C-alpha positions in Angstrom: 33.2 -2.1 -8.9 32.3 -5.8 -8.5 29.7 -7.6 -10.6 27.6 -8.1 -7.5 27.2 -4.4 -7.0 25.6 -3.8 -10.4 22.0 -4.5 -11.1 19.9 -3.9 -14.2 17.3 -2.1 -12.0 17.5 -0.7 -8.5 14.3 0.3 -6.8 14.4 2.8 -4.0 11.6 2.2 -1.5 10.0 -1.0 -0.1 6.4 0.0 0.1 3.6 -1.3 -2.1 4.8 0.8 -5.1 8.4 -0.5 -5.0 7.3 -4.1 -4.4 4.8 -3.9 -7.3 7.6 -2.9 -9.6 9.7 -5.7 -8.1 7.0 -8.3 -8.8 6.6 -7.2 -12.5 10.4 -7.3 -13.0 10.5 -10.7 -11.4 7.9 -11.9 -13.8 10.1 -11.0 -16.7 13.3 -12.3 -15.1 15.0 -8.9 -14.9 17.6 -8.8 -12.2 17.0 -6.0 -9.6 17.4 -4.9 -6.0 15.0 -3.1 -3.7 16.5 -0.8 -1.1 14.4 0.2 1.9 15.7 2.6 4.4 13.6 1.2 7.3 11.4 -1.9 7.0 8.9 -3.0 4.4 5.7 -0.9 4.7 7.4 1.5 7.0 5.0 4.4 6.5 2.0 2.2 7.2 3.7 0.7 10.2 5.2 3.8 11.8 3.4 6.9 10.5 -0.3 5.9 11.2 -2.2 5.9 14.5 -3.4 2.8 16.2 -7.1 2.9 15.0 -6.1 3.9 11.4 -7.8 2.0 8.6 -8.1 2.4 4.8 -10.8 4.7 3.5 -11.1 2.6 0.3 -12.6 -0.9 0.5 -10.5 -4.1 0.6 -11.6 -5.2 -2.9 -9.6 -2.3 -4.3 -6.4 -3.8 -2.9 -5.1 -5.3 -6.2 -1.4 -5.4 -6.1 0.0 -7.1 -9.2 -0.3 -10.8 -8.8 -1.8 -10.4 -5.3 -5.4 -9.4 -4.9 -6.7 -9.0 -1.3 -6.7 -12.5 0.2 -9.3 -11.9 3.0 -13.0 -12.6 3.0 -14.3 -9.1 3.9 -14.0 -7.5 0.5 -16.3 -4.6 1.4 -14.5 -3.9 4.7 -11.6 -1.5 5.4 -8.2 -2.9 6.4 -6.8 -1.6 9.7 -3.2 -0.5 10.0 -1.7 -3.8 11.2 -3.5 -5.8 8.6 -2.2 -3.5 5.9 1.3 -4.1 7.1 0.7 -7.9 7.1 -0.8 -7.7 3.6 2.3 -5.9 2.2 4.8 -8.2 4.0 3.0 -11.2 2.7 3.1 -9.8 -0.8 6.9 -9.4 -0.6 7.2 -13.0 0.6 4.9 -14.4 -2.1 7.5 -13.9 -4.8 10.6 -13.5 -2.6 11.3 -9.9 -3.5 15.0 -9.1 -3.3 14.6 -6.4 -0.6 17.4 -5.1 1.6 16.0 -3.5 4.7 17.8 -0.9 6.8 19.6 0.5 3.8 19.3 4.3 3.2 20.0 5.6 -0.3 22.0 8.9 0.1 22.6 9.8 -3.5 21.5 8.8 -7.0 23.5 10.3 -9.8 24.3 9.7 -13.5 27.6 7.9 -14.0 29.8 8.7 -16.9 28.5 6.9 -20.0 29.9 3.5 -20.6 30.0 1.7 -23.8 26.6 0.3 -24.9 24.8 1.3 -21.7 24.0 4.2 -19.5 24.5 3.7 -15.8 23.5 5.3 -12.5 25.5 5.5 -9.4 23.5 4.7 -6.3 25.3 5.6 -3.0 23.9 3.9 0.1 24.7 3.2 3.8 25.6 -0.3 2.6 28.0 0.8 -0.1 27.9 1.9 -3.7 26.0 0.3 -6.5 25.4 0.9 -10.2 22.3 0.3 -12.3 21.1 0.7 -15.8 17.7 1.9 -14.4 16.6 3.4 -11.1 13.0 3.5 -10.0 12.2 6.0 -7.2 9.3 4.5 -5.2 9.4 6.6 -2.1 6.0 8.2 -2.6 5.3 11.9 -2.2 5.0 12.3 1.6 8.6 12.9 2.9 9.0 15.8 5.3 6.3 16.7 7.8 5.1 20.2 7.1 4.6 22.4 10.2 4.0 26.1 9.9 6.8 28.4 11.2 4.4 30.1 13.6 4.3 26.9 15.6 7.6 28.1 17.2 5.6 30.8 19.0 3.7 28.4 21.1 4.6 28.2 24.8 6.8 25.3 25.9 4.3 23.4 28.1 2.1 22.7 25.0 3.1 19.4 23.3 3.2 19.6 19.6 3.0 16.6 17.2 2.7 16.1 13.5 -0.2 13.8 12.5 2.4 11.2 11.5 3.5 11.0 15.2 0.1 10.6 16.7 -0.7 7.1 18.0 -3.7 7.2 20.4 -5.5 9.4 22.9 -3.9 7.7 25.9 -0.4 8.7 24.7 -1.2 12.4 25.1 -1.1 14.5 28.2 -4.4 15.1 30.0 -6.4 18.1 28.8 -7.9 19.4 25.6 -6.4 18.7 22.2 -6.3 21.1 19.2 -6.1 19.5 15.7 -5.0 21.9 13.0 -6.2 20.8 9.5 -9.2 18.9 8.2 -7.7 16.6 5.5 -8.2 12.9 5.9 -5.7 12.6 8.8 -6.9 15.6 10.7 -10.6 14.7 10.6 -10.0 11.0 11.5 -7.6 12.0 14.4 -10.2 14.5 15.6 -12.8 11.7 15.5 -10.5 9.3 17.3 -10.0 11.8 20.1 -13.7 12.8 20.2 -14.8 9.1 20.5 -12.4 8.7 23.4 -14.1 11.5 25.3 -11.3 14.1 24.9 -12.2 17.8 24.4 -11.3 18.6 20.8 -10.7 22.0 19.2 -10.6 21.6 15.4 -9.3 24.3 13.0 -11.3 23.7 9.8 -9.6 24.2 6.5 -10.9 24.0 2.9 -10.6 20.2 2.5 -13.6 18.6 0.7 -15.6 15.8 2.2 -17.1 12.7 0.6 -20.2 10.7 1.3 -19.5 7.1 2.4 -22.6 5.4 1.0 -25.1 6.6 -1.4 -28.1 5.0 -3.1 -27.4 1.5 -2.0 -23.6 1.4 -2.5 -20.3 2.6 -1.1 -19.4 5.8 -3.1 -16.1 4.1 -4.1 -18.1 1.4 -5.9 -20.0 4.1 -7.9 -16.8 6.1 -8.7 -15.0 2.9 -9.8 -18.0 1.9 -12.0 -18.0 5.3 -13.5 -14.2 5.1 -14.3 -13.0 7.9 -12.1 -10.1 6.0 -10.7 -8.8 5.2 -14.2 -9.1 8.7 -15.6 -5.7 9.8 -16.9 -4.5 13.1 -15.5 -4.4 14.7 -18.9 -8.1 14.1 -19.2 -8.9 15.6 -15.8 -10.5 19.1 -15.9 -7.8 20.5 -13.5 -4.9 18.8 -15.3 -1.7 18.7 -13.3 -2.9 21.1 -10.6 -5.0 18.2 -9.2 -1.8 16.7 -7.8 -1.7 19.3 -5.1 -5.4 19.0 -4.1 -6.3 17.8 -0.6 -8.1 14.4 -0.5 -11.7 14.2 0.5 -12.3 13.3 4.2 -14.2 10.2 5.0 -13.4 7.1 7.1 -13.4 3.3 6.9 -13.6 3.1 10.7 -16.5 1.0 12.1 -17.3 -0.5 8.8 -17.1 2.8 7.0 -19.0 6.1 7.6 -19.1 9.7 6.7 -17.3 12.3 8.9 -19.7 15.2 9.6 -18.0 18.0 11.5 -21.3 19.7 12.1 -22.5 16.6 14.1 -19.2 16.7 16.1 -19.9 20.3 16.9 -23.4 19.4 18.3 -21.6 16.8 20.4 -19.2 19.3 22.0 -16.3 19.6 19.6 -15.2 23.3 19.2 -14.8 24.3 15.6 -12.8 27.3 14.3 -11.9 28.7 11.0 -8.3 28.3 9.6 -5.6 29.1 12.2 -3.6 32.1 11.0 -1.7 33.5 13.9 0.0 32.5 17.1 1.3 35.0 19.8 2.4 33.0 22.8 -0.7 31.1 23.9 -3.0 33.5 22.0 -4.4 31.8 18.8 -6.0 33.8 15.9 -8.4 32.3 13.4 -9.8 33.3 10.0 -13.5 34.1 9.8 -14.2 31.3 7.3 -15.6 28.4 9.3 -19.1 28.6 7.7 -17.5 29.0 4.3 -15.3 26.0 4.7 -18.1 23.8 6.1 -20.4 24.8 3.3 -17.7 24.1 0.7 -17.1 20.6 2.1 -20.8 19.9 2.0 -21.1 21.3 -1.6 -18.4 18.9 -2.8 -20.1 15.9 -1.1 -23.5 16.9 -2.7 -21.8 17.3 -6.1 -20.5 13.8 -5.9 -24.0 12.6 -5.2 -25.4 14.6 -8.2 -22.8 13.0 -10.5 -23.9 9.6 -9.3 -27.6 10.5 -9.8 -26.8 11.5 -13.4 -24.9 8.3 -14.0 -27.8 6.2 -12.6 -30.4 8.1 -14.7 -28.3 7.8 -17.9 -27.8 4.1 -17.5 -31.3 3.4 -16.2 -29.9 1.7 -13.1 -32.3 0.5 -10.4 -31.2 2.2 -7.1 -32.9 3.5 -4.0 -33.3 7.2 -3.7 -32.1 9.4 -0.8 -33.1 12.8 0.4 -30.6 15.7 0.1 -28.2 16.4 3.0 -29.6 18.7 5.7 -26.9 20.4 7.9 -27.3 19.3 11.5 -25.6 22.5 12.8 -24.8 26.0 11.7 -22.1 28.2 13.3 -23.5 31.2 15.0 -20.9 33.2 16.8 -17.5 31.8 15.8 -14.5 32.7 18.0 -11.7 34.4 16.1 -9.3 34.2 19.1 -8.6 31.7 21.8 -6.1 31.3 24.6 -4.7 27.8 24.5 -3.6 27.8 28.2 -6.9 29.2 29.4 -8.8 26.5 27.3 -6.6 23.8 28.9 -5.2 22.9 25.5 -2.2 20.7 26.3 -1.5 19.3 22.9 -1.6 20.6 19.3 -1.6 18.1 16.4 -0.5 19.5 13.1 -2.3 17.8 10.3 -0.8 20.1 7.8 0.6 17.7 5.3 4.1 17.0 3.9 6.5 18.3 1.5 8.5 16.3 -1.0 12.2 15.9 -0.5 14.1 14.5 -3.5 17.3 16.4 -2.6 19.3 13.1 -2.6 18.6 12.6 -6.3 21.4 14.4 -8.2 19.8 14.2 -11.6 18.4 17.2 -13.5 14.7 16.2 -13.7 13.0 18.5 -11.2 11.0 21.7 -11.7 11.2 24.8 -9.5 8.9 23.3 -6.9 11.0 20.1 -6.6 8.5 17.9 -8.5 10.0 15.5 -11.0 9.3 16.1 -14.6 7.9 12.8 -16.0 5.4 11.3 -18.4 3.5 8.4 -16.7 6.5 8.0 -14.3 9.1 8.0 -17.0 11.5 10.9 -16.2 13.1 13.2 -18.7 16.5 11.5 -18.1 16.6 8.0 -19.7 16.6 5.2 -17.1 15.1 7.1 -14.2 11.5 6.4 -13.2 9.0 7.5 -10.5 6.1 5.4 -9.1 3.7 5.8 -6.2 3.2 9.5 -6.5 -0.3 11.0 -6.1 -1.8 11.4 -9.6 1.3 10.0 -11.2 -1.1 9.0 -14.0 -4.5 8.4 -12.5 -6.4 9.0 -9.3 -5.5 5.5 -8.3 -1.7 5.9 -8.8 -0.9 6.4 -5.1 -3.6 3.9 -4.0 -3.7 0.1 -3.9 -6.2 0.2 -6.7 -4.0 1.8 -9.4 -0.4 0.9 -8.6 -0.5 -2.3 -10.7 -1.2 -0.4 -13.9 1.6 2.1 -13.2 4.1 -0.6 -12.2 3.4 -2.7 -15.4 3.7 0.3 -17.6 7.1 1.3 -16.2 8.4 -2.3 -16.3 7.3 -2.5 -19.9 9.4 0.6 -20.6 12.4 -0.9 -18.7 12.0 -4.2 -20.5 12.0 -2.6 -23.9 15.1 -0.5 -23.2 16.8 -3.7 -21.7 16.0 -5.6 -24.8 17.5 -2.8 -27.0 20.7 -2.8 -25.0 20.9 -6.6 -25.2 20.3 -6.5 -29.0 23.2 -4.1 -29.4 25.5 -6.1 -27.2 25.0 -9.3 -29.3 24.7 -7.4 -32.6 21.1 -8.3 -33.2 19.3 -5.6 -35.3 17.1 -3.4 -33.1 14.0 -4.3 -35.2 14.4 -7.9 -34.4 14.8 -7.3 -30.7 11.7 -5.1 -30.7 9.7 -7.6 -32.6 10.7 -10.3 -30.1 9.7 -8.1 -27.2 6.3 -7.2 -28.7 5.6 -10.9 -29.3 6.5 -11.7 -25.7 9.7 -13.6 -26.4 
């Protein structure tokens, strides 16, 4: 193994999480390499539709050493601007990224004197590293229910990550399955283009966009919600699997009200639960799911009301939400071909796939055991996962805190290895590290 194939740190993934770790390592002069299977910002570039934009305002884009450079702080970056922002970030500190390099295996190497190493096998060749940071996020394999195989061949099926625009779909009606952020925003995109949309409504919550004179994100940030550690959250680790609230940044930011869409001609159903050829069966839970989404939105408003009152903040008042539409007779069955449904878009999420990491740090569900991203095996780290530590962990707003924490852990361990190599007592090395030497 040549010296050029060994790095103190190897980062797997060239999105905003991996680049943030790279920036922090660069600040400390720690040698490292970023390996990206595709291109920088691949998920933003290739797995979002044409009209996609952030649902959080631009002022929350605070990558370490690189706050949002544009003037529209309260706006919402569209897809192509997001890609440009991340690419410009990598250029700003000349991150050592190798694009088009897939990591096929990460494993522990036999222990060598004075240091532990990892073997990193890639399509470019094999590397070793003292530390490996996994920055591939948590959305790996599109998740489509097995019953999708029952649909007749003429119906085009796409996962939400494959959808680009209404014009790319065959003529006819479109069914969207799932009402998380992607499902609702894609349904809106199609609806605004004049397509007939059939939407299967799940249990995802919704969020208000603006309330009492501010964007709701402003209120939640002011109240400390994005900085709340997961161990202080009422739902603890189970919050990691919760669906995000649906809202949009499109058109300067607005709420998504499925009831209003129904008034305008969108056909709403309960959750899809069976497929027999072109016959589709739905649960009788549309009203329950709409009511639940509204209740979550109202609870957010009530929390803001309480905060305003406790802190004696001057803010305009608003009347409570009044539903614009109520489901009367909800169809429990539909024939896709008879309804001229030519496309079904599965907005049914992703599953994690860390099968290429041959290190014993995963639980029975395939989720890595970690504490603030530091895995149970020394030298292995995770970053960019939803609720890694806070609500902001998988967002532009919280990645800096996680990256700095992990790099501090790496730097400390790096100093300790160095102190042993040159026979400096560990206490002296630690003291130097803490003082910033």
